[in-house]
C-alpha positions as CSV (number, residue, x, y, z in Angstrom):
1,M,101.0,60.4,85.7
2,S,97.9,62.8,85.8
3,E,96.0,60.1,87.6
4,D,98.5,60.1,90.4
5,A,98.5,63.9,90.7
6,S,94.7,64.0,91.0
7,S,94.7,61.5,93.9
8,Y,96.4,64.1,96.2
9,P,94.4,66.9,97.7
10,P,95.1,70.4,96.3
11,I,97.4,72.6,98.3
12,D,95.9,75.9,99.4
13,P,98.9,78.3,99.6
14,T,97.2,80.6,102.1
15,N,95.9,78.2,104.8
16,F,98.1,75.8,106.8
17,D,97.4,73.8,110.0
18,L,100.9,74.3,111.2
19,I,103.8,76.6,110.2
20,V,107.2,75.5,111.4
21,L,110.2,77.9,111.3
22,G,113.5,76.2,111.1
23,T,114.7,72.9,109.6
24,G,116.7,71.5,112.6
25,L,116.0,68.1,114.0
26,P,113.3,69.1,116.4
27,E,111.5,71.3,113.9
28,S,111.7,68.5,111.2
29,V,110.3,65.9,113.7
30,I,107.4,68.2,114.6
31,A,106.6,68.9,110.9
32,A,106.8,65.2,110.0
33,A,104.6,64.2,112.9
34,A,101.9,66.8,112.0
35,S,102.1,65.9,108.3
36,A,101.7,62.2,109.2
37,T,98.5,62.9,111.0
38,G,97.1,64.6,107.9
39,K,97.8,68.2,108.7
40,T,99.0,70.7,106.2
41,V,102.4,72.0,107.1
42,L,104.4,74.9,105.8
43,H,108.1,74.3,106.7
44,L,110.3,77.3,106.4
45,D,114.0,78.0,107.0
46,P,115.7,81.4,106.5
47,N,119.2,79.8,106.0
48,P,120.6,78.8,102.6
49,F,121.1,75.3,104.0
50,Y,118.9,72.8,105.9
51,G,119.2,71.5,109.4
52,S,120.5,74.4,111.5
53,N,123.0,72.7,114.0
54,Y,122.2,69.3,112.5
55,T,122.8,70.2,108.9
56,S,123.4,67.4,106.4
57,L,126.9,66.5,105.4
58,S,127.9,66.7,101.7
59,L,129.4,63.5,100.2
60,Q,132.8,65.1,100.4
61,D,132.4,66.1,104.0
62,L,131.1,62.6,104.9
63,S,134.1,61.0,103.2
64,S,136.5,63.3,105.0
65,F,134.9,62.6,108.3
66,L,135.0,58.8,107.8
67,I,138.7,59.0,106.7
68,S,139.7,61.2,109.7
69,H,138.0,58.8,112.2
70,S,139.1,55.5,110.8
71,A,142.1,53.5,112.0
72,P,145.3,53.8,110.1
73,P,145.8,51.1,107.5
74,P,147.6,48.1,108.8
75,S,151.2,47.7,107.7
76,P,151.8,44.9,105.2
77,P,152.5,41.6,106.9
78,S,156.0,40.3,106.7
79,A,156.7,37.2,104.6
80,P,155.8,34.0,106.4
81,S,159.4,32.8,106.1
82,D,160.5,35.8,108.2
83,R,158.4,35.0,111.3
84,P,156.5,31.7,111.0
85,D,155.4,31.9,114.7
86,R,153.5,35.1,113.9
87,F,151.0,33.3,111.7
88,L,150.8,29.9,113.1
89,P,149.7,28.9,116.6
90,P,152.0,26.6,118.6
91,P,151.3,22.9,118.0
92,G,148.2,21.6,119.8
93,R,146.8,25.1,120.3
94,P,143.7,26.3,118.3
95,P,144.1,29.5,116.3
96,P,142.9,32.7,118.0
97,P,139.4,33.9,117.3
98,P,139.0,36.5,114.6
99,S,139.0,40.1,115.7
100,P,135.7,41.9,115.9
101,P,134.9,44.2,113.0
102,S,135.8,47.8,113.7
103,S,133.0,50.2,114.1
104,L,133.1,53.9,113.1
105,P,131.4,56.4,115.5
106,S,128.1,57.7,114.2
107,P,128.1,61.4,113.4
108,F,124.5,61.6,114.8
109,P,123.4,59.9,118.0
110,L,120.2,57.9,117.8
111,L,117.4,59.7,119.6
112,P,114.7,57.5,121.3
113,L,111.1,58.4,121.0
114,T,110.0,59.8,124.3
115,S,106.3,60.2,123.9
116,P,103.6,58.7,121.7
117,A,102.2,60.6,118.7
118,K,99.9,63.4,119.5
119,N,96.6,64.2,117.8
120,I,96.4,67.8,116.7
121,P,92.8,69.1,116.8
122,E,91.3,70.3,113.6
123,N,91.8,74.1,113.0
124,S,94.0,74.3,116.0
125,T,95.7,77.6,116.9
126,S,97.8,76.0,119.6
127,T,101.6,76.4,119.6
128,C,103.9,73.4,119.7
129,A,104.4,74.1,123.4
130,D,100.7,73.9,124.0
131,L,100.5,70.6,122.3
132,G,103.5,69.2,124.2
133,F,105.9,69.0,121.2
134,C,108.5,71.5,122.4
135,S,111.0,70.6,125.0
136,A,112.0,74.3,125.6
137,P,109.7,77.3,125.9
138,I,109.2,79.4,122.8
139,N,110.2,83.1,123.0
140,Q,107.5,85.2,121.5
């Protein structure tokens, strides 16, 4: 275990290449991209939860969402002796194809990558807007 810990560079708690405020989707993508290029990132959020408008769902919330957006359970089929024509196709006709599986809507849309990864210069003091990461201007 100590061998694994020594393979990582030490963290200097006073110097970071990038400080990201907020843990929403855009901020998390920026922090992950910078970290993937080898930059040190301090990722902060003032909220007691993560993700701002894209906060994660708890298991109970996810279960409630799936139940509320699922189709009602089918009613039990009647006995074959009650309605034989309901289960068997007419003579000479093939059975109907199976129904396609139902799909539940995704709670989060898939977002395509719109630009390639950017290289962040060493010891850069640029903001995310200067580097082209931000889609909206930053209010300072």
